[in-house]
FIMAR-90488 format. One record per residue (C-alpha): residue in one letter; x, y, z. Coordinates in pm, whole numbers, padded with zeros to 5 digits, always signed. Example, Ala and Ser with C-alpha at 12.3 -4.5 7.8 and 13.67 -1.06 7.14 Angstrom:
<pts>
a+01230-00450+00780 s+01367-00106+00714 
</pts>
This chain:
<pts>
x-00003+00010-00008 x+00319+00253+00088 x+00391+00491-00190 x+00434+00782+00059 x+00835+00916+00038 x+00836+01016+00428 x+01134+00963+00699 x+01033+00659+00945 x+01113+00904+01240 x+00889+01170+01111 x+00646+00923+01074 x+00641+00790+01398 x+00659+01162+01559 x+00314+01187+01354 x+00158+00910+01464 x+00253+00947+01844 x+00159+01308+01837 x-00206+01248+01666 x-00264+00922+01882 x-00185+01074+02195 x-00397+01375+02171 x-00528+01447+01844 x-00346+01774+01749 x-00093+01770+01487 x+00284+01771+01526 x+00501+02129+01439 x+00624+01939+01148 x+00493+01674+00873 x+00103+01801+00850 x+00126+01814+00481 x+00148+01447+00504 x-00267+01396+00634 x-00388+01720+00491 x-00721+01675+00330 x-00941+01917+00168 x-00751+02242+00222 x-00570+02263-00134 x-00825+02464-00257 x-00754+02745+00004 x-00414+02705+00028 x-00339+02737-00347 x-00576+03082-00337 x-00380+03208-00029 x-00029+03168-00198 x-00141+03290-00541 x-00360+03558-00484 x-00167+03684-00136 x+00157+03529-00075 x+00293+03570-00435 x+00083+03882-00516 x-00089+04121-00318 x+00131+04134-00021 x+00439+04185-00289 x+00260+04539-00314 x+00370+04596+00032 x-00002+04561+00133 x-00141+04355+00389 x-00453+04152+00449 x-00650+03957+00755 x-00874+03633+00781 x-01038+03496+00995 x-01012+03127+01015 x-01317+02904+01237 x-01348+02550+01310 x-01500+02356+01571 x-01260+02250+01880 x-01054+01987+01742 x-01166+02083+01378 x-00821+02153+01243 x-00767+02517+01308 x-00400+02447+01455 x-00331+02181+01164 x-00424+02461+00873 x-00250+02752+01034 x+00104+02489+01034 x-00005+02468+00672 x+00003+02821+00596 x+00316+02885+00845 x+00479+02620+00572 x+00366+02787+00296 x+00488+03118+00393 x+00858+02992+00438 x+00848+02835+00077 x+00772+03180-00032 x+01060+03385+00207 x+00823+03516+00466 x+00903+03527+00825 x+00619+03401+01045 x+00480+03420+01404 x+00268+03143+01556 x+00104+03245+01872 x-00127+03061+02090 x-00364+03319+02282 x-00457+03249+02613 x-00641+03406+02896 x-00351+03382+03139 x-00023+03436+02934 x-00155+03647+02596 x-00498+03785+02608 x-00606+03956+02333 x-00682+04244+02539 x-00336+04289+02632 x-00146+04411+02298 x+00174+04452+02463 x+00173+04100+02573 x+00036+04001+02189 x+00344+04184+02055 x+00628+04015+02325 x+00490+03665+02207 x+00521+03764+01858 x+00881+03860+01917 x+00960+03536+02100 x+00803+03321+01854 x+00928+03477+01534 x+01083+03236+01289 x+01268+03338+00940 x+01215+03062+00670 x+01314+02738+00725 x+01400+02469+00472 x+01283+02095+00471 x+01583+01985+00594 x+01665+02282+00880 x+01243+02190+00952 x+01337+01795+01051 x+01629+01951+01319 x+01556+02209+01601 x+01523+02530+01532 x+01568+02884+01684 x+01300+03134+01709 x+01268+03457+01824 x+01385+03815+01742 x+01718+03685+01843 x+01733+03424+01588 x+01581+03679+01325 x+01862+03922+01388 x+02170+03669+01407 x+02060+03539+01055 x+02037+03914+00863 x+02376+03955+01075 x+02562+03665+00907 x+02382+03777+00557 x+02506+04141+00567 x+02811+04141+00823 x+03101+04156+00526 x+02905+04514+00431 x+03026+04819+00503 x+02780+05040+00745 x+02508+04753+00701 x+02376+04980+01017 x+02262+05231+00802 x+02015+05031+00629 x+01813+04991+00922 x+01583+05347+00871 x+01293+05496+00814 x+01113+05257+01092 x+00779+05421+01272 x+00945+05416+01611 x+01280+05540+01633 x+01356+05351+01983 x+01298+05039+01765 x+01525+05178+01509 x+01817+05249+01784 x+01743+04901+01971 x+01768+04688+01663 x+02094+04882+01578 x+02253+04817+01943 x+02156+04455+01914 x+02336+04410+01561 x+02633+04644+01682 x+02681+04410+02007 x+02702+04145+01740 x+02939+04266+01526 x+03148+04358+01845 x+03103+04017+01994 x+02975+04159+02250 x+02660+03871+02331 x+02557+04038+02654 x+02475+04386+02481 x+02274+04163+02218 x+02092+04009+02427 x+02037+04342+02674 x+01862+04494+02377 x+01712+04212+02221 x+01512+04178+02593 x+01375+04521+02485 x+01296+04433+02136 x+01096+04169+02293 x+00909+04396+02490 x+01095+04352+02827 x+01266+04629+03041 x+01599+04755+03051 x+01852+04941+03224 x+01816+05298+03257 x+02176+05358+03193 x+02154+05129+02853 x+01803+05296+02743 x+02018+05665+02774 x+02337+05541+02606 x+02157+05385+02299 x+01856+05678+02323 x+01583+05442+02368 x+01339+05676+02483 x+01019+05459+02536 x+00888+05151+02729 x+00665+04902+02521 x+00342+04859+02679 x-00018+04918+02581 x-00003+05264+02446 x+00240+05221+02171 x+00250+04819+02136 x+00083+04848+01813 x+00351+05104+01679 x+00635+04859+01774 x+00405+04576+01562 x+00398+04812+01269 x+00787+04890+01363 x+00871+04543+01330 x+00693+04453+01036 x+00855+04729+00879 x+01210+04609+00977 x+01120+04261+00843 x+01030+04427+00503 x+01335+04601+00474 x+01617+04347+00550 x+01478+04127+00244 x+01207+03930+00339 x+00885+03896+00152 x+00703+03978+00480 x+00614+03845+00799 x+00266+03588+00861 x+00094+03644+01216 x-00048+03311+01279 x-00307+03383+01603 x-00455+03080+01755 x-00776+03092+02011 x-00663+02718+02124 x-00897+02712+02429 x-01300+02657+02394 x-01347+03029+02462 x-01209+03347+02362 x-00841+03468+02553 x-01024+03710+02770 x-01265+03716+03033 x-01468+04047+03169 x-01674+04191+02969 x-01446+04522+02948 x-01115+04314+02889 x-01387+04127+02539 x-01428+04490+02425 x-01063+04628+02414 x-00966+04325+02270 x-01230+04318+01986 x-01135+04711+01925 x-00755+04536+01903 x-00854+04314+01646 x-01078+04566+01466 x-00764+04794+01439 x-00544+04549+01322 x-00795+04453+01032 x-00882+04848+00972 x-00472+04885+00913 x-00433+04627+00667 x-00468+04773+00330 x-00186+05035+00396 x+00166+05067+00372 x+00257+05090+00742 x+00221+04698+00739 x+00413+04634+00440 x+00400+04222+00328 x+00193+04148+00644 x-00089+03866+00655 x-00280+03814+00959 x-00485+03511+01062 x-00668+03454+01365 x-00819+03130+01413 x-01113+03073+01669 x-01348+02768+01739 x-01673+03004+01707 x-01715+03326+01497 x-02025+03404+01758 x-01754+03471+02031 x-01655+03811+01832 x-01982+03916+01711 x-02248+03818+01968 x-02294+04156+02168 x-02438+04499+02121 x-02248+04820+02058 x-02033+04964+01841 x-01763+04737+01859 x-01928+04438+01755 x-02113+04589+01454 x-01778+04736+01326 x-01654+04370+01363 x-01931+04241+01208 x-01943+04415+00899 x-01567+04355+00857 x-01585+03999+00912 x-01943+03900+00740 x-01738+03820+00406 x-01624+03413+00293 x-01349+03365+00174 x-01341+03125-00104 x-01184+03023-00431 x-01408+03269-00652 x-01441+03545-00398 x-01057+03573-00236 x-01105+03890-00116 x-01352+03739+00121 x-01243+03765+00529 x-01388+03446+00673 x-01217+03041+00655 x-01482+02787+00754 x-01299+02494+00810 x-01660+02328+00846 x-01721+02412+00497 x-01449+02263+00286 x-01610+02118-00013 x-01635+01763+00098 x-01857+01531+00275 x-01767+01433+00618 x-01782+01057+00517 x-01510+01135+00213 x-01282+01329+00436 x-01255+01050+00711 x-01198+00805+00412 x-00906+01008+00268 x-00761+01101+00639 x-00786+00729+00767 x-00579+00611+00439 x-00330+00881+00461 x-00292+00756+00830 x-00257+00442+00749 x+00012+00510+00529 x+00216+00706+00747 x+00157+00423+01027 x+00323+00186+00787 x+00653+00388+00699 x+00669+00438+01118 x+00633+00092+01180 x+00761-00072+00861 x+00427-00260+00830 x+00190-00353+00540 x-00187-00335+00611 x-00403-00630+00453 x-00615-00422+00265 x-00970-00605+00315 x-00887-00580+00690 x-00800-00193+00647 x-01129-00129+00439 x-01378-00291+00675 x-01214-00149+00988 x-01191+00224+00838 x-01559+00160+00707 x-01675+00084+01063 x-01462+00341+01232 x-01618+00592+00974 x-01990+00518+01049 x-01953+00521+01399 x-01793+00846+01396 x-02093+01001+01150 x-02334+00850+01392 x-02152+00987+01732 x-02233+01329+01931 x-01976+01395+02220 x-02050+01721+02322 x-01887+01982+02128 x-01567+01790+02075 x-01494+01763+01704 x-01574+01417+01525 x-01245+01495+01314 x-01027+01473+01656 x-01182+01195+01811 x-01174+00984+01464 x-00785+01089+01480 x-00701+00897+01801 x-00942+00632+01759 x-00807+00530+01395 x-00452+00516+01519 x-00586+00286+01824 x-00737+00110+01595 x-00433+00026+01362 x-00230-00055+01684 x-00481-00339+01753 x-00459-00463+01397 x-00124-00463+01388 x-00141-00729+01685 x-00437-00910+01556 x-00452-00837+01190 x-00821-00871+01216 x-01104-00601+01127 x-01242-00343+01392 x-01598-00432+01404 x-01873-00197+01475 x-01893-00267+01902 x-01511-00226+01911 x-01573+00116+01709 x-01764+00254+01941 x-01578+00148+02231 x-01283+00283+02050 x-01492+00629+02013 x-01677+00611+02382 x-01321+00585+02563 x-01136+00832+02338 x-01413+01066+02394 x-01438+01053+02760 x-01040+01087+02789 x-01065+01430+02590 x-01322+01589+02785 x-01155+01474+03110 x-00824+01631+02969 x-01001+01955+02903 x-01184+01989+03231 x-00821+01918+03383 x-00710+02208+03181 x-00957+02443+03260 x-00947+02354+03618 x-00543+02439+03601 x-00586+02751+03447 x-00840+02845+03695 x-00636+02753+04026 
</pts>
């Protein structure tokens, strides 16, 4: 059955990650992608290779149920961005560490997670992230040039310019302490008054100037030869990363401001993807900010209408049964490579048919049937490998019940841990 060109070590990483939690690994998502190619093709052709190259910017809202493939889709976009010479920053939003109403914390997490483009060989090894990695990589490219620091100019924030120049001068003088100190400021942390005075850094990154610093970061990345930067915001929890109504309004206003800034020259080559499990979390409410967002997020992104804003992962033009069948077959191929095992085609087909039927007839609260299917089908593969007999409907139901129960229990523990 196996015709897939995939390293067995990566195959095992994929199977272990998916089989334990149903969440995608950071690498290898392209090997089990189903139905998302039309979206990805439009994003690449219309935006990465077109609109963003004109120093414009764009915003897209990604909507999908809890466990419905949002992180998977964001990883695919990230890999596509790297292929087209874009820097990326993947940010998991959360109420405790990165709430969207605190734009200075969002900026800090963006700076912490910035990743220059990685090749297919680099992605299989440990890689460095953060603004330090970005600065080091650029420095290695330009260190032989005279006065390379003079290239850093015309950014919105003078403090950002001076901190960046100071950090790079630290690298050129083998002064790691200076480099790390000024990189700390670029990551939104405070530094000593003396250092600020010496390098003419007159600001502290906070709520009042966080968006200006974000624009300066985008402008810097555009300046040093990259196509731009792709922001990947993931509301990984069931609710939004905000709690009180006042925080919610502030978060939504921050989102509105980002959407409004897209399209002008202050964010050259930037594209924002904001993934959320339920669009009503953004749009339900009364008052100006809700109405303003409704107007901006109403249109749907499709192959026919690439200017639309909303990407609905529950409606990708393929039926649930077809989706699960194709996904199951792709995971089976990966499993074969990981374990040097060949499925009996009849056993595999019957097992998949029973698991898919049970999946589509089952409702487990609001956990996505896709996530339950992935965990259950990988456990089914393990049983087939041991017994070489098909998974009947009764066994499939047992797998689904135990998987759903485990996922819900794990989620309850995570919520209680956050509340604690």
